[in-house]
C-alpha positions as CSV (number, residue, x, y, z in Angstrom):
1,M,0.0,0.0,0.0
2,K,1.0,3.6,-0.4
3,I,0.9,5.1,3.1
4,V,1.5,8.9,3.5
5,V,2.9,9.8,6.9
6,I,2.1,13.4,7.9
7,G,4.9,14.5,10.2
8,G,7.0,11.7,8.7
9,T,10.3,13.3,9.4
10,G,9.7,13.7,13.2
11,L,10.3,11.5,16.2
12,I,7.4,9.2,15.7
13,G,6.9,9.7,11.9
14,S,10.4,8.8,10.9
15,K,10.1,5.5,12.9
16,V,6.7,4.7,11.3
17,V,8.1,5.4,7.8
18,A,11.0,3.0,8.4
19,L,8.9,0.3,9.9
20,L,6.3,0.4,7.1
21,G,9.1,0.3,4.5
22,E,10.6,-2.8,6.1
23,H,7.2,-4.5,5.7
24,G,7.0,-3.7,2.0
25,H,4.7,-0.7,2.0
26,E,5.4,2.5,0.0
27,A,5.8,4.8,3.0
28,V,6.0,8.5,2.1
29,A,7.3,11.0,4.7
30,A,5.3,14.2,4.3
31,A,6.3,17.4,6.2
32,P,7.2,21.0,5.4
33,N,10.8,20.0,4.8
34,T,9.7,17.5,2.1
35,G,7.4,20.1,0.4
36,V,4.1,19.2,2.1
37,N,2.4,21.8,4.4
38,T,-0.9,20.8,5.9
39,L,-1.5,24.4,7.2
40,T,-1.3,26.0,3.8
41,G,-2.2,23.0,1.7
42,E,1.0,23.1,-0.2
43,G,1.9,19.7,-1.8
44,L,-1.1,17.9,-0.4
45,A,-2.8,17.1,-3.7
46,E,0.5,15.7,-5.2
47,V,1.4,13.5,-2.2
48,M,-2.1,12.0,-2.0
49,K,-2.1,10.6,-5.5
50,G,-2.5,6.9,-5.2
51,A,-2.5,6.9,-1.4
52,N,-4.4,4.2,0.4
53,V,-3.8,5.3,3.9
54,V,-2.8,8.6,5.6
55,V,-1.2,8.6,9.0
56,D,-1.1,11.9,10.9
57,V,1.5,12.1,13.6
58,S,2.3,15.8,13.1
59,N,2.5,18.2,16.0
60,S,2.0,21.9,16.6
61,P,5.2,24.0,16.8
62,S,3.5,26.0,19.6
63,F,1.5,24.7,22.6
64,E,-0.1,28.0,23.3
65,D,-3.9,27.5,23.6
66,T,-5.0,29.5,20.5
67,A,-2.0,28.5,18.3
68,V,-2.3,24.8,19.0
69,L,-6.0,24.7,18.3
70,E,-5.5,26.6,15.1
71,F,-2.8,24.2,14.0
72,F,-4.7,21.0,14.6
73,T,-8.1,22.2,13.2
74,T,-6.7,23.9,10.1
75,S,-4.3,21.2,9.2
76,T,-6.8,18.4,9.8
77,R,-9.5,20.1,7.6
78,N,-7.0,20.6,4.8
79,L,-5.8,17.0,5.2
80,L,-9.2,15.4,5.2
81,A,-10.3,17.4,2.2
82,A,-7.3,16.3,0.2
83,E,-7.8,12.7,1.2
84,K,-11.5,12.8,0.2
85,K,-10.5,14.0,-3.3
86,A,-7.9,11.4,-3.6
87,G,-10.0,8.5,-2.4
88,V,-8.0,7.6,0.6
89,E,-9.5,4.6,2.5
90,H,-8.1,5.0,6.0
91,H,-7.1,7.9,8.2
92,V,-4.9,7.2,11.2
93,V,-4.3,9.9,13.8
94,L,-2.1,9.8,16.9
95,S,-3.5,11.7,19.9
96,V,-2.9,11.7,23.6
97,V,-4.3,9.7,26.5
98,G,-6.7,11.9,28.6
99,S,-7.6,14.3,25.8
100,D,-11.2,13.4,26.1
101,R,-11.2,13.8,29.9
102,R,-9.5,17.1,30.6
103,P,-10.9,19.9,28.4
104,D,-9.3,22.5,30.8
105,I,-5.9,21.6,29.2
106,G,-5.5,23.7,26.0
107,Y,-3.4,21.0,24.2
108,F,-6.0,18.4,25.1
109,R,-8.8,20.6,23.8
110,A,-7.0,21.0,20.5
111,K,-6.5,17.3,20.1
112,T,-10.1,16.6,20.9
113,A,-11.2,19.1,18.2
114,Q,-8.9,17.4,15.8
115,E,-10.3,14.0,16.6
116,Q,-13.9,15.3,16.2
117,L,-13.1,16.4,12.7
118,V,-11.8,13.0,11.9
119,R,-14.9,11.3,13.4
120,D,-17.2,13.6,11.4
121,S,-15.4,12.9,8.1
122,S,-16.7,10.2,5.7
123,I,-13.3,8.6,5.7
124,P,-12.8,5.4,7.8
125,F,-10.5,6.1,10.7
126,S,-8.5,4.9,13.6
127,I,-7.5,7.1,16.6
128,L,-4.7,6.1,18.8
129,H,-4.3,7.7,22.3
130,A,-0.8,7.4,23.6
131,T,0.7,8.3,27.0
132,Q,3.7,10.6,27.3
133,F,6.8,9.5,25.5
134,Y,10.0,8.6,27.4
135,E,11.7,11.0,25.0
136,F,9.7,14.0,26.4
137,G,10.7,13.4,30.0
138,R,13.3,16.2,30.1
139,R,10.8,18.7,28.5
140,I,8.2,17.8,31.2
141,A,10.7,18.3,33.9
142,D,11.9,21.6,32.4
143,E,8.3,22.9,32.2
144,A,7.8,22.0,35.9
145,T,11.0,23.7,37.1
146,T,11.3,26.7,39.3
147,G,14.8,27.6,40.3
148,N,16.4,24.3,41.2
149,E,13.2,22.6,42.1
150,V,11.0,20.4,39.8
151,H,7.5,20.5,41.1
152,I,5.6,17.3,40.2
153,A,2.2,16.1,41.2
154,P,1.9,12.7,43.0
155,V,-0.4,11.2,40.3
156,A,-0.4,8.0,38.2
157,F,2.0,8.1,35.2
158,Q,2.6,5.5,32.5
159,P,5.0,6.7,29.8
160,I,5.9,4.8,26.7
161,A,8.8,4.5,24.3
162,A,8.5,6.3,20.9
163,E,9.5,3.0,19.3
164,D,6.5,1.2,20.9
165,V,4.2,4.0,19.7
166,A,5.6,3.8,16.2
167,R,5.1,0.1,16.1
168,A,1.4,0.5,17.2
169,V,0.8,3.2,14.6
170,G,2.4,1.1,11.8
171,R,0.3,-1.9,12.6
172,T,-2.8,0.2,12.7
173,A,-2.0,1.8,9.3
174,A,-1.4,-1.6,7.7
175,G,-4.7,-3.0,9.1
176,A,-8.4,-2.3,8.8
177,P,-9.9,0.9,10.3
178,F,-11.2,0.7,13.8
179,N,-13.6,3.6,13.4
180,T,-13.0,4.2,17.1
181,M,-10.3,5.1,19.6
182,I,-7.8,2.7,21.4
183,E,-5.2,3.6,24.0
184,I,-1.5,2.6,24.2
185,A,0.8,3.0,27.2
186,G,4.1,1.9,28.6
187,P,4.5,-1.5,30.4
188,N,4.8,0.0,33.9
189,R,2.8,2.5,36.0
190,Y,4.5,4.9,38.4
191,R,3.8,7.7,40.7
192,M,4.8,10.7,38.6
193,D,6.8,12.4,41.3
194,E,8.7,9.2,42.1
195,F,9.3,8.5,38.4
196,F,11.0,11.9,37.9
197,R,12.9,11.7,41.2
198,K,14.6,8.5,39.9
199,A,14.8,9.8,36.3
200,L,16.8,12.9,37.4
201,V,19.2,10.7,39.3
202,A,19.6,8.6,36.1
203,W,20.2,11.8,34.1
204,D,22.8,13.1,36.6
205,D,20.6,16.1,36.9
206,P,21.2,18.1,40.2
207,R,17.6,19.5,40.4
208,E,15.4,18.4,43.3
209,V,12.0,16.9,42.7
210,V,9.4,18.4,45.0
211,T,6.1,16.4,45.5
212,D,3.5,19.1,44.9
213,P,-0.3,18.1,44.7
214,Q,-0.9,21.5,43.1
215,A,1.9,21.3,40.5
216,H,0.7,22.1,37.0
217,Y,1.1,19.9,33.9
218,F,1.2,22.2,30.9
219,G,-1.3,24.6,32.4
220,A,-3.5,22.5,34.6
221,V,-3.3,20.4,37.8
222,P,-3.5,16.7,36.7
223,D,-5.6,14.3,38.7
224,E,-5.1,10.6,39.2
225,S,-6.6,9.6,35.8
226,T,-5.4,12.4,33.6
227,L,-2.2,10.8,32.3
228,V,-3.0,7.1,32.3
229,P,-5.2,4.9,30.2
230,V,-8.4,3.1,31.3
231,D,-8.5,-0.7,31.4
232,G,-7.9,-2.5,28.2
233,A,-5.0,-0.4,26.8
234,I,-2.4,-1.9,24.6
235,L,0.9,-1.9,26.5
236,G,4.3,-1.4,25.0
237,E,7.3,-3.7,25.6
238,I,10.2,-1.4,26.4
239,S,10.7,-0.4,30.0
240,Y,12.1,3.0,31.0
241,Q,15.3,1.4,32.3
242,E,15.7,-0.5,29.0
243,W,15.1,2.7,27.0
244,L,17.7,4.5,29.1
245,Q,20.3,1.8,28.4
246,R,19.5,1.8,24.7
247,S,19.5,5.5,24.2
248,G,22.4,6.3,26.5
249,A,20.2,8.9,28.1
């Protein structure tokens, strides 16, 4: 099959393109640096020619509430319109666990709006909700830092390796549409504050993790269920310790 991967040069997208290629598919990496811009529509008609499946793993360059909403709604409308003209048979979108449960978080609102556009389209679809990636751990810690302290809420946390996410996205793209949402998460569940306390030690990071029930997570205070899946999620295989060893992080 010809499978177009929007965001195909990024962290997840590049892995998806490689995996699909290994399994004999014509995987096309589509991104601004390959001449495809979903915000402006540039290159969409050309890249969609002959496409069977479109995978959207793109992300907004800004997490500011208005900007991220504009990115996901505009790009998704343009993408779906181009897919419909080209006769694409399956739209796969990667979203985030908890987006349907916390509308007070701007990024989650934007992802929910994106998902609704996909659901409302006539194109068969699959939506994957993933937990936070191991690869984003440092960014999460940096966002939570004041001075030398990293303020983290004592809530459930179940991050996943980008490699496991890419594998799930690739399998989904090669299969039949779900026409629903499924969740994917890492193999182990932690207390978020304890995870980062151990992670900073592993990173040789001198900052101190402070357990703070009022600590914000990208603009809102997470609760016990914000960042973890409900029962029945597909679990990845790579533990955080294994990922650290592989990545040299």
